Gaussian input, Z-matrix of N, CA and C with variables (Angstrom, degrees):
# hf/3-21g

backbone

0 1
 N
 C     1     B1
 C     2     B2     1     A1
 N     3     B3     2     A2     1     D1
 C     4     B4     3     A3     2     D2
 C     5     B5     4     A4     3     D3
 N     6     B6     5     A5     4     D4
 C     7     B7     6     A6     5     D5
 C     8     B8     7     A7     6     D6
 N     9     B9     8     A8     7     D7
 C    10    B10     9     A9     8     D8
 C    11    B11    10    A10     9     D9
 N    12    B12    11    A11    10    D10
 C    13    B13    12    A12    11    D11
 C    14    B14    13    A13    12    D12
 N    15    B15    14    A14    13    D13
 C    16    B16    15    A15    14    D14
 C    17    B17    16    A16    15    D15
 N    18    B18    17    A17    16    D16
 C    19    B19    18    A18    17    D17
 C    20    B20    19    A19    18    D18
 N    21    B21    20    A20    19    D19
 C    22    B22    21    A21    20    D20
 C    23    B23    22    A22    21    D21
 N    24    B24    23    A23    22    D22
 C    25    B25    24    A24    23    D23
 C    26    B26    25    A25    24    D24
 N    27    B27    26    A26    25    D25
 C    28    B28    27    A27    26    D26
 C    29    B29    28    A28    27    D27
 N    30    B30    29    A29    28    D28
 C    31    B31    30    A30    29    D29
 C    32    B32    31    A31    30    D30
 N    33    B33    32    A32    31    D31
 C    34    B34    33    A33    32    D32
 C    35    B35    34    A34    33    D33
 N    36    B36    35    A35    34    D34
 C    37    B37    36    A36    35    D35
 C    38    B38    37    A37    36    D36
 N    39    B39    38    A38    37    D37
 C    40    B40    39    A39    38    D38
 C    41    B41    40    A40    39    D39
 N    42    B42    41    A41    40    D40
 C    43    B43    42    A42    41    D41
 C    44    B44    43    A43    42    D42
 N    45    B45    44    A44    43    D43
 C    46    B46    45    A45    44    D44
 C    47    B47    46    A46    45    D45
 N    48    B48    47    A47    46    D46
 C    49    B49    48    A48    47    D47
 C    50    B50    49    A49    48    D48
 N    51    B51    50    A50    49    D49
 C    52    B52    51    A51    50    D50
 C    53    B53    52    A52    51    D51
 N    54    B54    53    A53    52    D52
 C    55    B55    54    A54    53    D53
 C    56    B56    55    A55    54    D54
 N    57    B57    56    A56    55    D55
 C    58    B58    57    A57    56    D56
 C    59    B59    58    A58    57    D57
 N    60    B60    59    A59    58    D58
 C    61    B61    60    A60    59    D59
 C    62    B62    61    A61    60    D60
 N    63    B63    62    A62    61    D61
 C    64    B64    63    A63    62    D62
 C    65    B65    64    A64    63    D63
 N    66    B66    65    A65    64    D64
 C    67    B67    66    A66    65    D65
 C    68    B68    67    A67    66    D66
 N    69    B69    68    A68    67    D67
 C    70    B70    69    A69    68    D68
 C    71    B71    70    A70    69    D69
 N    72    B72    71    A71    70    D70
 C    73    B73    72    A72    71    D71
 C    74    B74    73    A73    72    D72
 N    75    B75    74    A74    73    D73
 C    76    B76    75    A75    74    D74
 C    77    B77    76    A76    75    D75
 N    78    B78    77    A77    76    D76
 C    79    B79    78    A78    77    D77
 C    80    B80    79    A79    78    D78
 N    81    B81    80    A80    79    D79
 C    82    B82    81    A81    80    D80
 C    83    B83    82    A82    81    D81
 N    84    B84    83    A83    82    D82
 C    85    B85    84    A84    83    D83
 C    86    B86    85    A85    84    D84
 N    87    B87    86    A86    85    D85
 C    88    B88    87    A87    86    D86
 C    89    B89    88    A88    87    D87
 N    90    B90    89    A89    88    D88
 C    91    B91    90    A90    89    D89
 C    92    B92    91    A91    90    D90
 N    93    B93    92    A92    91    D91
 C    94    B94    93    A93    92    D92
 C    95    B95    94    A94    93    D93
 N    96    B96    95    A95    94    D94
 C    97    B97    96    A96    95    D95
 C    98    B98    97    A97    96    D96
 N    99    B99    98    A98    97    D97
 C   100   B100    99    A99    98    D98
 C   101   B101   100   A100    99    D99
 N   102   B102   101   A101   100   D100
 C   103   B103   102   A102   101   D101
 C   104   B104   103   A103   102   D102
 N   105   B105   104   A104   103   D103
 C   106   B106   105   A105   104   D104
 C   107   B107   106   A106   105   D105
 N   108   B108   107   A107   106   D106
 C   109   B109   108   A108   107   D107
 C   110   B110   109   A109   108   D108
 N   111   B111   110   A110   109   D109
 C   112   B112   111   A111   110   D110
 C   113   B113   112   A112   111   D111
 N   114   B114   113   A113   112   D112
 C   115   B115   114   A114   113   D113
 C   116   B116   115   A115   114   D114
 N   117   B117   116   A116   115   D115
 C   118   B118   117   A117   116   D116
 C   119   B119   118   A118   117   D117
 N   120   B120   119   A119   118   D118
 C   121   B121   120   A120   119   D119
 C   122   B122   121   A121   120   D120
 N   123   B123   122   A122   121   D121
 C   124   B124   123   A123   122   D122
 C   125   B125   124   A124   123   D123
 N   126   B126   125   A125   124   D124
 C   127   B127   126   A126   125   D125
 C   128   B128   127   A127   126   D126
 N   129   B129   128   A128   127   D127
 C   130   B130   129   A129   128   D128
 C   131   B131   130   A130   129   D129
 N   132   B132   131   A131   130   D130
 C   133   B133   132   A132   131   D131
 C   134   B134   133   A133   132   D132
 N   135   B135   134   A134   133   D133
 C   136   B136   135   A135   134   D134
 C   137   B137   136   A136   135   D135
 N   138   B138   137   A137   136   D136
 C   139   B139   138   A138   137   D137
 C   140   B140   139   A139   138   D138
 N   141   B141   140   A140   139   D139
 C   142   B142   141   A141   140   D140
 C   143   B143   142   A142   141   D141
 N   144   B144   143   A143   142   D142
 C   145   B145   144   A144   143   D143
 C   146   B146   145   A145   144   D144
 N   147   B147   146   A146   145   D145
 C   148   B148   147   A147   146   D146
 C   149   B149   148   A148   147   D147
 N   150   B150   149   A149   148   D148
 C   151   B151   150   A150   149   D149
 C   152   B152   151   A151   150   D150
 N   153   B153   152   A152   151   D151
 C   154   B154   153   A153   152   D152
 C   155   B155   154   A154   153   D153
 N   156   B156   155   A155   154   D154
 C   157   B157   156   A156   155   D155
 C   158   B158   157   A157   156   D156
 N   159   B159   158   A158   157   D157
 C   160   B160   159   A159   158   D158
 C   161   B161   160   A160   159   D159
 N   162   B162   161   A161   160   D160
 C   163   B163   162   A162   161   D161
 C   164   B164   163   A163   162   D162
 N   165   B165   164   A164   163   D163
 C   166   B166   165   A165   164   D164
 C   167   B167   166   A166   165   D165
 N   168   B168   167   A167   166   D166
 C   169   B169   168   A168   167   D167
 C   170   B170   169   A169   168   D168
 N   171   B171   170   A170   169   D169
 C   172   B172   171   A171   170   D170
 C   173   B173   172   A172   171   D171
 N   174   B174   173   A173   172   D172
 C   175   B175   174   A174   173   D173
 C   176   B176   175   A175   174   D174
 N   177   B177   176   A176   175   D175
 C   178   B178   177   A177   176   D176
 C   179   B179   178   A178   177   D177
 N   180   B180   179   A179   178   D178
 C   181   B181   180   A180   179   D179
 C   182   B182   181   A181   180   D180
 N   183   B183   182   A182   181   D181
 C   184   B184   183   A183   182   D182
 C   185   B185   184   A184   183   D183
 N   186   B186   185   A185   184   D184
 C   187   B187   186   A186   185   D185
 C   188   B188   187   A187   186   D186
 N   189   B189   188   A188   187   D187
 C   190   B190   189   A189   188   D188
 C   191   B191   190   A190   189   D189
 N   192   B192   191   A191   190   D190
 C   193   B193   192   A192   191   D191
 C   194   B194   193   A193   192   D192
 N   195   B195   194   A194   193   D193
 C   196   B196   195   A195   194   D194
 C   197   B197   196   A196   195   D195
 N   198   B198   197   A197   196   D196
 C   199   B199   198   A198   197   D197
 C   200   B200   199   A199   198   D198
 N   201   B201   200   A200   199   D199
 C   202   B202   201   A201   200   D200
 C   203   B203   202   A202   201   D201
 N   204   B204   203   A203   202   D202
 C   205   B205   204   A204   203   D203
 C   206   B206   205   A205   204   D204
 N   207   B207   206   A206   205   D205
 C   208   B208   207   A207   206   D206
 C   209   B209   208   A208   207   D207
 N   210   B210   209   A209   208   D208
 C   211   B211   210   A210   209   D209
 C   212   B212   211   A211   210   D210
 N   213   B213   212   A212   211   D211
 C   214   B214   213   A213   212   D212
 C   215   B215   214   A214   213   D213
 N   216   B216   215   A215   214   D214
 C   217   B217   216   A216   215   D215
 C   218   B218   217   A217   216   D216
 N   219   B219   218   A218   217   D217
 C   220   B220   219   A219   218   D218
 C   221   B221   220   A220   219   D219
 N   222   B222   221   A221   220   D220
 C   223   B223   222   A222   221   D221
 C   224   B224   223   A223   222   D222
 N   225   B225   224   A224   223   D223
 C   226   B226   225   A225   224   D224
 C   227   B227   226   A226   225   D225
 N   228   B228   227   A227   226   D226
 C   229   B229   228   A228   227   D227
 C   230   B230   229   A229   228   D228
 N   231   B231   230   A230   229   D229
 C   232   B232   231   A231   230   D230
 C   233   B233   232   A232   231   D231
 N   234   B234   233   A233   232   D232
 C   235   B235   234   A234   233   D233
 C   236   B236   235   A235   234   D234
 N   237   B237   236   A236   235   D235
 C   238   B238   237   A237   236   D236
 C   239   B239   238   A238   237   D237
 N   240   B240   239   A239   238   D238
 C   241   B241   240   A240   239   D239
 C   242   B242   241   A241   240   D240
 N   243   B243   242   A242   241   D241
 C   244   B244   243   A243   242   D242
 C   245   B245   244   A244   243   D243
 N   246   B246   245   A245   244   D244
 C   247   B247   246   A246   245   D245
 C   248   B248   247   A247   246   D246
 N   249   B249   248   A248   247   D247
 C   250   B250   249   A249   248   D248
 C   251   B251   250   A250   249   D249
 N   252   B252   251   A251   250   D250
 C   253   B253   252   A252   251   D251
 C   254   B254   253   A253   252   D252
 N   255   B255   254   A254   253   D253
 C   256   B256   255   A255   254   D254
 C   257   B257   256   A256   255   D255
 N   258   B258   257   A257   256   D256
 C   259   B259   258   A258   257   D257
 C   260   B260   259   A259   258   D258

   B1=1.4283
   B2=1.5485
   B3=1.3081
   B4=1.4111
   B5=1.4683
   B6=1.3166
   B7=1.4663
   B8=1.4975
   B9=1.2700
   B10=1.5047
   B11=1.5064
   B12=1.3698
   B13=1.4920
   B14=1.5165
   B15=1.2690
   B16=1.4466
   B17=1.5197
   B18=1.3467
   B19=1.3976
   B20=1.5180
   B21=1.4077
   B22=1.3966
   B23=1.5371
   B24=1.2554
   B25=1.4159
   B26=1.5950
   B27=1.3207
   B28=1.4797
   B29=1.4987
   B30=1.3882
   B31=1.3932
   B32=1.5573
   B33=1.2685
   B34=1.5187
   B35=1.6076
   B36=1.3704
   B37=1.4844
   B38=1.4095
   B39=1.3646
   B40=1.4472
   B41=1.4505
   B42=1.2874
   B43=1.5023
   B44=1.4828
   B45=1.2965
   B46=1.4751
   B47=1.5358
   B48=1.3157
   B49=1.4728
   B50=1.5506
   B51=1.2710
   B52=1.4753
   B53=1.4956
   B54=1.3342
   B55=1.5233
   B56=1.4351
   B57=1.3741
   B58=1.4612
   B59=1.4961
   B60=1.2939
   B61=1.5178
   B62=1.4897
   B63=1.3484
   B64=1.3792
   B65=1.6088
   B66=1.2501
   B67=1.3927
   B68=1.5516
   B69=1.3753
   B70=1.4595
   B71=1.5020
   B72=1.3036
   B73=1.4672
   B74=1.5853
   B75=1.4055
   B76=1.5249
   B77=1.4691
   B78=1.2610
   B79=1.4327
   B80=1.4676
   B81=1.3714
   B82=1.4010
   B83=1.5108
   B84=1.3601
   B85=1.3829
   B86=1.5661
   B87=1.3330
   B88=1.4251
   B89=1.5309
   B90=1.2858
   B91=1.4787
   B92=1.5142
   B93=1.2909
   B94=1.5155
   B95=1.5188
   B96=1.3021
   B97=1.4760
   B98=1.4833
   B99=1.3118
   B100=1.4463
   B101=1.4771
   B102=1.2990
   B103=1.4577
   B104=1.5453
   B105=1.3669
   B106=1.4292
   B107=1.5678
   B108=1.3078
   B109=1.4489
   B110=1.4798
   B111=1.2625
   B112=1.5639
   B113=1.4898
   B114=1.3096
   B115=1.5015
   B116=1.5209
   B117=1.3660
   B118=1.5432
   B119=1.4955
   B120=1.2737
   B121=1.4416
   B122=1.5309
   B123=1.3922
   B124=1.4493
   B125=1.5505
   B126=1.3612
   B127=1.4087
   B128=1.5058
   B129=1.2573
   B130=1.3579
   B131=1.5394
   B132=1.2597
   B133=1.5106
   B134=1.5586
   B135=1.2723
   B136=1.5122
   B137=1.5283
   B138=1.3163
   B139=1.5001
   B140=1.5362
   B141=1.3544
   B142=1.3976
   B143=1.5558
   B144=1.3629
   B145=1.4321
   B146=1.5884
   B147=1.2985
   B148=1.4863
   B149=1.4826
   B150=1.3289
   B151=1.4636
   B152=1.5940
   B153=1.3117
   B154=1.4923
   B155=1.5725
   B156=1.3059
   B157=1.4469
   B158=1.5268
   B159=1.2730
   B160=1.4613
   B161=1.5254
   B162=1.3055
   B163=1.4708
   B164=1.5396
   B165=1.3356
   B166=1.4617
   B167=1.4750
   B168=1.3586
   B169=1.4799
   B170=1.5283
   B171=1.3511
   B172=1.4659
   B173=1.4893
   B174=1.3197
   B175=1.5227
   B176=1.5941
   B177=1.3305
   B178=1.4139
   B179=1.4930
   B180=1.3560
   B181=1.4389
   B182=1.5806
   B183=1.3360
   B184=1.4688
   B185=1.5409
   B186=1.2431
   B187=1.5670
   B188=1.4982
   B189=1.2995
   B190=1.4388
   B191=1.5555
   B192=1.3044
   B193=1.3992
   B194=1.4958
   B195=1.3511
   B196=1.4823
   B197=1.4955
   B198=1.3141
   B199=1.4574
   B200=1.5178
   B201=1.3901
   B202=1.3972
   B203=1.5386
   B204=1.2861
   B205=1.4585
   B206=1.5880
   B207=1.3450
   B208=1.4763
   B209=1.5944
   B210=1.3155
   B211=1.5076
   B212=1.5725
   B213=1.3353
   B214=1.4619
   B215=1.5954
   B216=1.2987
   B217=1.4794
   B218=1.4828
   B219=1.3709
   B220=1.4383
   B221=1.5099
   B222=1.3223
   B223=1.4813
   B224=1.5516
   B225=1.2760
   B226=1.5199
   B227=1.5024
   B228=1.3597
   B229=1.4988
   B230=1.5188
   B231=1.2895
   B232=1.4355
   B233=1.5336
   B234=1.3516
   B235=1.5468
   B236=1.4677
   B237=1.3123
   B238=1.5532
   B239=1.5050
   B240=1.3830
   B241=1.4755
   B242=1.4833
   B243=1.3179
   B244=1.4724
   B245=1.5607
   B246=1.2879
   B247=1.5652
   B248=1.5599
   B249=1.3340
   B250=1.4919
   B251=1.5805
   B252=1.2739
   B253=1.4937
   B254=1.5605
   B255=1.3597
   B256=1.4611
   B257=1.5307
   B258=1.2934
   B259=1.4662
   B260=1.5089
   A1=106.37
   A2=119.20
   A3=125.05
   A4=112.79
   A5=115.79
   A6=118.48
   A7=112.80
   A8=115.81
   A9=118.46
   A10=108.47
   A11=109.95
   A12=116.18
   A13=112.10
   A14=119.11
   A15=125.20
   A16=108.62
   A17=113.50
   A18=121.60
   A19=109.78
   A20=119.49
   A21=118.58
   A22=112.23
   A23=116.14
   A24=122.44
   A25=112.75
   A26=114.77
   A27=117.35
   A28=103.82
   A29=113.90
   A30=121.91
   A31=109.77
   A32=115.52
   A33=122.79
   A34=106.20
   A35=112.79
   A36=116.65
   A37=114.91
   A38=117.65
   A39=125.85
   A40=110.91
   A41=117.98
   A42=121.51
   A43=110.74
   A44=121.32
   A45=124.17
   A46=107.95
   A47=115.03
   A48=122.11
   A49=108.61
   A50=117.79
   A51=123.70
   A52=108.95
   A53=114.11
   A54=120.65
   A55=112.84
   A56=119.07
   A57=121.82
   A58=109.57
   A59=119.96
   A60=120.71
   A61=113.02
   A62=118.44
   A63=122.91
   A64=109.89
   A65=117.19
   A66=124.65
   A67=109.25
   A68=115.67
   A69=119.72
   A70=111.88
   A71=116.19
   A72=124.86
   A73=110.63
   A74=111.47
   A75=118.80
   A76=112.80
   A77=121.33
   A78=125.73
   A79=117.51
   A80=116.19
   A81=124.69
   A82=112.08
   A83=117.33
   A84=123.24
   A85=107.75
   A86=116.94
   A87=121.93
   A88=108.94
   A89=116.72
   A90=122.20
   A91=106.97
   A92=114.05
   A93=119.66
   A94=106.33
   A95=117.32
   A96=121.70
   A97=111.39
   A98=118.26
   A99=122.75
   A100=110.42
   A101=119.92
   A102=124.27
   A103=115.48
   A104=114.29
   A105=116.15
   A106=115.79
   A107=116.38
   A108=117.25
   A109=111.84
   A110=119.46
   A111=120.17
   A112=110.58
   A113=117.05
   A114=116.67
   A115=109.32
   A116=117.49
   A117=119.65
   A118=107.31
   A119=120.74
   A120=120.17
   A121=117.17
   A122=112.86
   A123=119.82
   A124=109.46
   A125=114.34
   A126=118.52
   A127=112.53
   A128=120.72
   A129=123.34
   A130=114.27
   A131=113.35
   A132=118.95
   A133=109.70
   A134=115.66
   A135=116.02
   A136=110.31
   A137=120.55
   A138=122.35
   A139=112.84
   A140=117.94
   A141=121.10
   A142=112.67
   A143=112.96
   A144=114.39
   A145=116.99
   A146=112.37
   A147=120.39
   A148=116.40
   A149=117.91
   A150=122.27
   A151=107.35
   A152=114.75
   A153=122.14
   A154=107.70
   A155=117.88
   A156=121.26
   A157=114.79
   A158=120.98
   A159=124.53
   A160=114.86
   A161=114.64
   A162=119.09
   A163=109.10
   A164=122.53
   A165=123.68
   A166=115.71
   A167=117.57
   A168=119.38
   A169=111.14
   A170=119.30
   A171=120.90
   A172=108.01
   A173=115.89
   A174=120.42
   A175=117.04
   A176=115.88
   A177=117.28
   A178=112.29
   A179=115.03
   A180=119.16
   A181=109.46
   A182=115.35
   A183=128.89
   A184=114.17
   A185=113.39
   A186=119.19
   A187=108.81
   A188=115.79
   A189=122.80
   A190=112.16
   A191=120.05
   A192=124.91
   A193=115.37
   A194=115.10
   A195=118.30
   A196=115.71
   A197=116.76
   A198=120.85
   A199=110.64
   A200=116.17
   A201=121.77
   A202=111.43
   A203=120.05
   A204=122.57
   A205=107.29
   A206=117.26
   A207=117.61
   A208=110.15
   A209=115.39
   A210=121.03
   A211=109.56
   A212=115.81
   A213=121.03
   A214=110.57
   A215=116.90
   A216=122.62
   A217=115.93
   A218=117.31
   A219=121.90
   A220=116.16
   A221=114.53
   A222=120.93
   A223=109.99
   A224=111.37
   A225=114.49
   A226=108.02
   A227=116.21
   A228=122.02
   A229=114.07
   A230=120.27
   A231=124.62
   A232=115.88
   A233=113.53
   A234=122.62
   A235=109.62
   A236=115.62
   A237=118.84
   A238=108.42
   A239=113.67
   A240=115.76
   A241=114.14
   A242=119.78
   A243=122.45
   A244=107.43
   A245=112.46
   A246=118.76
   A247=101.38
   A248=115.76
   A249=125.41
   A250=111.80
   A251=115.01
   A252=116.76
   A253=109.76
   A254=119.56
   A255=119.78
   A256=110.98
   A257=118.54
   A258=120.94
   A259=111.64
   D1=131.80
   D2=176.50
   D3=-95.24
   D4=130.08
   D5=175.25
   D6=-88.16
   D7=142.66
   D8=173.40
   D9=-72.10
   D10=125.43
   D11=175.74
   D12=-75.28
   D13=125.49
   D14=176.36
   D15=-92.56
   D16=118.86
   D17=178.29
   D18=-74.10
   D19=141.31
   D20=-179.26
   D21=-65.06
   D22=154.86
   D23=-178.20
   D24=-76.43
   D25=141.85
   D26=179.94
   D27=-74.00
   D28=173.69
   D29=-178.53
   D30=-65.13
   D31=-35.96
   D32=-179.16
   D33=-64.93
   D34=-45.97
   D35=-179.65
   D36=-64.90
   D37=-37.73
   D38=175.26
   D39=-60.32
   D40=-43.46
   D41=176.83
   D42=-64.34
   D43=-39.02
   D44=177.50
   D45=-62.36
   D46=-52.24
   D47=-178.45
   D48=-55.23
   D49=-42.47
   D50=-178.77
   D51=-61.47
   D52=-45.75
   D53=177.64
   D54=-61.32
   D55=-45.11
   D56=178.15
   D57=-63.70
   D58=-40.65
   D59=179.75
   D60=-65.11
   D61=-37.63
   D62=178.10
   D63=-67.05
   D64=-42.48
   D65=177.94
   D66=-59.37
   D67=-51.43
   D68=179.38
   D69=-55.75
   D70=-46.28
   D71=-174.82
   D72=-61.83
   D73=-45.37
   D74=177.51
   D75=-65.07
   D76=-26.48
   D77=-175.10
   D78=-112.95
   D79=16.77
   D80=177.58
   D81=53.03
   D82=47.81
   D83=177.83
   D84=-123.22
   D85=175.05
   D86=177.16
   D87=-129.70
   D88=152.66
   D89=174.11
   D90=-81.11
   D91=136.20
   D92=-179.95
   D93=-91.48
   D94=123.36
   D95=-178.64
   D96=-140.81
   D97=96.27
   D98=173.36
   D99=-112.92
   D100=125.90
   D101=-179.91
   D102=47.52
   D103=40.23
   D104=176.86
   D105=85.39
   D106=3.98
   D107=-175.72
   D108=-61.49
   D109=-32.67
   D110=179.59
   D111=-64.12
   D112=-37.34
   D113=-179.70
   D114=-72.15
   D115=-32.64
   D116=175.68
   D117=-65.05
   D118=-42.64
   D119=177.62
   D120=-63.62
   D121=-41.60
   D122=176.37
   D123=-57.69
   D124=-47.29
   D125=178.48
   D126=-60.15
   D127=-40.68
   D128=177.67
   D129=-65.21
   D130=-43.16
   D131=173.51
   D132=-58.50
   D133=-46.71
   D134=-178.05
   D135=-68.12
   D136=-37.56
   D137=177.58
   D138=-67.37
   D139=-25.93
   D140=-177.09
   D141=-100.36
   D142=14.54
   D143=176.59
   D144=70.41
   D145=31.64
   D146=179.02
   D147=86.12
   D148=0.15
   D149=-176.30
   D150=-75.02
   D151=146.67
   D152=-179.29
   D153=-48.78
   D154=132.29
   D155=-174.69
   D156=-69.45
   D157=-19.48
   D158=-177.44
   D159=-112.16
   D160=-29.12
   D161=-175.96
   D162=-122.13
   D163=86.74
   D164=-174.92
   D165=-55.38
   D166=-21.02
   D167=178.93
   D168=-77.93
   D169=-7.74
   D170=174.51
   D171=-93.42
   D172=119.21
   D173=-164.35
   D174=-64.52
   D175=-19.39
   D176=-179.67
   D177=-159.95
   D178=162.41
   D179=173.55
   D180=-119.85
   D181=132.83
   D182=1.38
   D183=-69.69
   D184=140.58
   D185=-179.34
   D186=-86.18
   D187=167.05
   D188=-175.56
   D189=-69.02
   D190=-11.10
   D191=-178.49
   D192=-93.04
   D193=-10.54
   D194=-178.80
   D195=-49.35
   D196=-57.56
   D197=-172.11
   D198=-57.78
   D199=-48.81
   D200=-179.36
   D201=-62.76
   D202=-43.31
   D203=-178.52
   D204=-63.44
   D205=-41.33
   D206=-176.59
   D207=-70.10
   D208=-34.07
   D209=174.51
   D210=-61.16
   D211=-44.54
   D212=-170.01
   D213=-86.31
   D214=-40.29
   D215=-173.66
   D216=-113.27
   D217=-11.52
   D218=-175.89
   D219=83.38
   D220=1.49
   D221=177.30
   D222=-164.64
   D223=156.49
   D224=178.28
   D225=-81.70
   D226=164.32
   D227=-175.64
   D228=-54.49
   D229=-28.74
   D230=-178.74
   D231=-93.45
   D232=-9.91
   D233=-174.63
   D234=59.53
   D235=36.03
   D236=164.46
   D237=-80.79
   D238=-45.15
   D239=179.16
   D240=-112.67
   D241=142.77
   D242=178.08
   D243=-133.07
   D244=153.49
   D245=174.40
   D246=-74.49
   D247=141.83
   D248=-174.18
   D249=-47.73
   D250=-42.67
   D251=-174.09
   D252=-75.70
   D253=-12.22
   D254=-176.72
   D255=-97.80
   D256=3.88
   D257=-171.98
   D258=-70.84

């Protein structure tokens, strides 16, 4: 079985990941990461200039809907953030 090689994050991607981690910590959320999905999302955010990876009409990630979506559904629409009990 061949494992998918994960390329290291660029400096820009690392900065975005750090920002997402701080946001999650401040808001009692967790980052959702299954099979490297978080790194894929971080790369998409970086490539799109910080725009939400799933909803281009949302100007940045984390978007203003994250906290409300996590309260209502247990996760944000992009599954970047999840409520701790939903992980």
